N, C-alpha and C positions, 0 to 999 in steps of 0.2 A: 504494499500499499504506500503511495506516495504522500508525503506530508505537504501541507500547504507551503512551507518554507522551501522544500525542494522544488516545487512547481513554480514558485515565483521567479526563480532564476537569479536573484541577488539578495544581498543581506540587508538591503534598506528596508525600512519599515514603511512601505507604500501600501497600507491596507486600511480601508475604510470599513467601520463596523456599523451595522444597523442593529441598534440595541433591542432588547427583548420588548420593550414597551412602544417601540416606533413602528408606524405604518406608513410605507411610501407607496402611493398610488400615482401611475402615470408612467412616463418614459424616463428611464434612468440609463445614462451612458457614462463611460469612464476608461481611464488608462491605467488603473491600478487594481489590485486585488479588492475584493469586496467580500466581507464576511457577514452573513445575514443571521442574526439571532432573533430578529423580530419578523416583520411581514413585509413583503414587496409584492405588489400587483402591478400588472400592465405589460411593459415591455423592457427588457434588460439587455444591454449591449456593452461588453467589456472587452478590452483588448488583452486582458490578463485572466486571472483565476477567480471563479465564483466559489465560495465555500458557504453551504448552507449548514449550519449547526443544527443539532437535534431539536433546538427550540425554534428554529427558523421555518417559515413558510413562504414559498415563492409561487404565486400564481401569475405565471407570465411565460411569454415566449422568450427564450434566452439564447443569445449569441455570445459565445466566449471563446477563449483559448482552451481552458481547462475548466472543469466542474467537478466538485467534491460534495456529494449530496448525503448528509446525515440527518436531514430534517425531511421536509415535504415539499415536493415540487409538482406543481399541476401545470402543464404546459410542455411545449417542445423544447429540447435543448439541442442547439447546433454549436459543435465545439471543433476548433481547427486541430487540436491535439488529443485530448482525452476527456472522458466522463467516467467518474466513479461513484457507484452507489454503495455506501458502507452498509454494515449490518443494520444500522438503525435507519437508513435511508428509505423513503417511501416516494414513488413516482408514479404519475399517470400522464402519459405523454410519449412522443417519439423521441428517440435519440439518433442524432446523426453526427458521428465522429469516427476518425480512423482507429481509435483504440477505446474500448469500452470494457469496464470492469464492474461486474455485479457480484458483489460478495454474498456469500451464503447467509441467509437471514433477511436479505434486503427484500423489499416488496416493489415489483414493477409491473405495470400494465401498459403496453404500447408496442411500438416496433423499433428495431435497431437497424440502421443503415450505416455500414462501415465503409462505404465508398465502392468505387470501381474494382473489378476483378484485376488483380495484378497481371501485367503483360506475361505471356508465356503459360498462363493458367486459365485460358478461356474455356468456358464449359464445353466448346465443341472439341477441345483437345484432350479430353479425358482419356486415360489409358483404357483400352478395350480389354474387358474381362472375359476369359473364356468360359463358356457356359456348356454343360454337359449336353450332348446330342440327343440322348434318349432320357426320358423321364426316369428319376430314381424310383425303384420299386422297393416297397417295404414288405417284410414278411407278414403274412396274414395269420390270424389265429386259425388253428385246426379245430374242427369240431370235436367235442369230447366223445370219447367211446362210450357205448352203452356198458352199464356195469354188469349185465347178465350176458352170458355167451348166447349166441343164436341157437334155436332148437334144431336138432338134427331130424331129418325125416326117416 
């Protein structure tokens, strides 16, 4: 699991915190990390990392570099690098990112799109698997023999 400090890329403290009693409604944009402990509704666009803590609720369409969700997100996340849903994370919406981590225990309902297929791995170039020419036969059960021998004439 990546920590917010590892994802931010530098040691400067360029992080804005939306406190637990704060509600932001509307369009929010920025060029620094954002930690949500309160509530954000509307549209959220960041050039860096969004961190939704367990007390945080985001009801928005999100466009970021990275997202770490430990709280609740209702809306789509479009990330240029990665999205991580932690064990406490809950999300309803679609994820579009080249790297997606959904930890055991997280709750997710939506679709995941990790981008285009890598060159050289096109679906039409799948290896051909040899299949048996004849159907496989399985042994059948033999009928039980009568317990009494047949009568002789």
